[in-house]
Structures are given as structure tokens and as C-alpha cells.
N, C-alpha and C positions, 0 to 999 in steps of 0.2 A: 519940735512943738506939737507939730502935729497928732500925736496919740493923745498929748495931753489935753489941748481943746476935744478932740473927740470925745475922749474920755467927761469932762468935764458937763457937754453937751448931750451926752448921754445919763448924768447923774441929774441933770437939768430937767428933759425929761423922764425919767422915773419919781423926781420928786413930785412933778407938775401932777404926775398919771394920779400919784398916790392921793395928792390933796384932792383932784375932781375927785376921783373913786369916793372919797370919804366926804364930799359933799352932795356926792347922789345919793351914798346912802342915807345922809342925817335925813336929805329931804323926804327921801323915801321911807322910813322909817319916824319923822314929826308927819306925812301925811296918814302914816295909818295909825298914829296916836290921836289925829284927829275924826279920824275914821271911828276907832274903838271911843271916844268920848260923846259924839254922835251918837252911837248906838246906842249908846249908854241911855242919855237924855233921853231917845226914843224909847224905849226899854221902859223905861222910869214912866214917858206919862201916857204911855200905854196902858203899866202896872193903874194908873192913878184909874184913867176912861174904866177901865175893868171895878173898879173897887166901887168906884161911882155908876156905874152900870149894875150891880152889886145892891149896894144903899137903894137904888131908883126902885129895884124889882120888891126888896126887903119893905119897902114903905107903902108900894102898890096894893101887895099882899096882906101886909098888915091894913090899910084902909079898906079892905074887899072884906 
């Protein structure tokens, strides 16, 4: 009886560790996707700022 329970315990630990590993990888990937989306938002905002700066320079040059 003991080896049977030992095998079940090892299988349970193995399954638990697999699920825990998947959870950790999921959290890491979620964080990476969040950071990538945030970087895209920041980049698009900086691009908008750059376009506004160019528009401002052009309007100043035209007024001179």
C-alpha cells in the first residue's frame, strides 16, 4: 500500500508544480504584454508631441 500512496503523492506534487509553473509563466507574460502596450502608448504620445513640435516650428517660420 505504501508505494501506491507514494506514487500518488509524487504525481500530485508533479501536477501541482506544473500548474504553479504555468501560473508563474502566465503572470510573467501578462506583465510583459502590459509593459509592451504601455511602451506603445508612450511611443505614440511622444510621436504626437514630435508632430506638434514640428507644426509649431512651421507656423513660427511662416509667421516670420
